[in-house]
N, C-alpha and C positions, 0 to 999 in steps of 0.2 A: 468796242470789242473787236479784236482782230480774228481773222479766220484761222482755225487750226484744228486738225484732228489730234486727239490727245490719247497717249497711253496712260489713264487717270492719274415748359414745354410739356406739356402733357398732351398726349395724343390718344384719341379714342377712335376705335375702328368699327366699321360695319362691313358686311359682306356684300352690300348692294350700293348702287349709286354710280352714275356715269357722268364724266365731265362734259360740260357744255362746250362745243366747238363751233366757232363761227363758220357759216357757210361761205366757202370760197368759190370762185368761178369753176367751170368744168375741169380745168387743169388741176385736179386734186387726186391724190392716191386713194385706193380702196383701203379701208381701215377695219381691223378685227380687234375687238377688245379682248385682252387675255386675262387681265386681273385688275381689280380696283379696290381701294380702301378709302375710308373717310377719316379725316383728321380734324380734331376739334378746333385747333388754333396753331398758328406758326409764328406768332409775334413775340412770345415770351423770351425766346432765345434766338441767337443767330443760327441759321440753318445752312447745311452744306450737303452736296450730293456726291456720292461715291459709286463707282462701278467696279465690280470684281468678277474675275473668271475663276470658278471653283471646280476642282476635279475630286471626285470621291471614288475610291476603289470599289470594285465589285464586292457585294455582300458585306459592306461596312456601313457605318452610320456616323454622323457628326452632329454636334449640337450648336445651335445659334441662340444667343440671347442678347438683344441690343435694341437699336432704334428701329423704327418702322422701315420696312423694306419690301421690294418686289422681286420675286424669284422666277426665273425662266429656265426651263429644261432644254438645253441645246441638243443633247444627245443622250441616249440610254433611257432607262426607266427607273423611276425612283418613287418613294413614298414620303410625304411630308406629314408630320404629326405636330400640330400646334396646340399648346396648352389650352384646354377649355373647349376644344373642337375635336371631331372625329378625324382620325387619320384618313388621308386621301391619296390616291395614286396620282403621280405627276408624270404623264407621258411626254415623249419628245414633242416640243412645240407648245406645251401647256405652261401655265404660270400660276402663281399664288401670291396673295398679299399677306405679309407677315406683320401683325400689329406690334408696336413697340412694347418692350418689356415682357413679352410672353416667351416662355421656354419653347423652343422648336427643335425637333430632331428630323433630319433628312437621312433616308436610308436608300442605298443603291441596291438594285436587283442582284441576285446571285450570279447572273450570267455575264454581266459586263459593267464597266465603270460608267459613271454618269458625269456629264459636264454641264455646269450651271452658270448662268449669269445672275448676279445679285446687285440690284440697284438699291443703295442705302440712302435714306434721308436722315441726316444726323445733326444733332445740336453741338457736336464737337468737331473741330477741324482735323484732329487726329484721334482715331478710335482704335480699340484693340482688334486683333485679327477677327474676321467675321465668323469663322467656323473653327471649332476645335479640331484637333487631329483625330483621324488620319486624313482629313480633307487637306488638299493642297490648293493654295489660292494665289492669284496674281492681281494686283491692283491695276486696272486699265485707265482709270480717270478719277480725278478729284477736283472739285472747285477750290480754287485758291482763296477766294473771298466768300463771305456769307452771301446767300441769295438775296438780291435787292428787290424792292417793290412789294414785299409781303405786307398784307393788311390784316386787320382783325377780322375774325370770322372763320367758319369751317372751310376746309380745303379738300379737294379730291386728289389722290395720288394713284395714278392709273398706268397700266402697261398695255400698249397696243402694238399690233404688227401692221405696218403700212406697206402696201405693194404699189409700186410705180410701174406701169406698163413700159415695155421696151420703147425707147425713143420719145417718151412723154416730154412735152415742152415744159419750160420752167413755170412753176407756180407763180402767181402774182406776188409781188413783194409783200411780206407780212412780218409780224412780230409776236412774241409771246407775252401774255399778261402775267404769266408766272415764270416757268422755266421748263425745259425739256432736255433730257439726256438720251441721245440716240446711240444705237449700235448697228452697224451695217452688217446684216446677216448674209446678204449676197448681192452681187452687182456692184456698180459704182455710182455714187451720187455726185452730181455737179452742184456745187454750192457757189452762189453769187452774193456777195455782201461787201460793203465798204469799197466799192469800185473794183473788186477783183473777183475772178472766178477760179475755183479750185476743185480738183477731183479727189474724192475720198473713197478708197476701195474697201472691200469686205474685211471684216474683223477689226475695224477701227471705230472708235466712238466719235460723236459729234455733239457738242453742247450748244443749245440755243438759250441764251440768256434773256432776261427781262428787257423788253423794249428794243431788242436788236433786230433791225430791218434786214431781211434776206429773202432769197428764193432758192428753191431746190428743183432739180431736173434729173431725168434719167437719160444720159446721152448714149447709153449702150444698147446693144441688140438683144439683151435678155432682161427679164424683169428685175427691178431693184427692190429689195426687201429691207426695211428698216424696223428695228425694234425700238419703241419709244416709251420712255418713262416720263410722264408728264405730271407736273404739280401746278395746279391752278385753283383759284378760289371758287368754291361751290356757287353755282348760279351765274358766274361770269364766263364769257367765251374764253377758251384757252388760247385762241388765235384771233388776231385782228388784222384786217387789211391795212397796209401802210398808209393808204389814203385817209384812214380814220384816225391816224395818230395826231 
């Protein structure tokens, strides 16, 4: 896998469950779990990851019905109403898991528009627009090939916010047992892989594929904040040290 920032099956969900993450040495970021869902299996069909930036005008609502997804509120205030569950407010910095096949409506507050990030796990390489009008969306990233390395059994699909302190040294080389799609909320990430080092700035995505050995650092003088959508098999560590490969 080459380094690059990129402008992008039956699933059963539960509202609880936390992915297992291997304990890396001290050079690790602080992590806050934002949302999580449980998927029964991922091997029936090829799976792809998508990332969208969605804008919803003030006092308007838009419908979503599709594959399992993770929603993050970048700015503004909204409410999410998922079929079969009570409507819940979604403040700035909050997230929600959307189970596949459920009817979902997102409403913006009357005072301001809302900006959202939508991470979609789809069995189709090309899917219909993620939200109905009046939502405006832009695709930031899509995996060109199906996610490799998937095995039979349940999976965790989770969204976390990772904070790297200013000047934090590089994490030990590691790899994903599943996959992760990141979005740089603020700061600049230093990415080292395949014998190269590259800087990825805010508002850009970064994909970490199965088995790809790499390390991350914060070379800047301000905290680096990543939003990370992780897919990994339940009970397995999401991350493994490269020495264990």
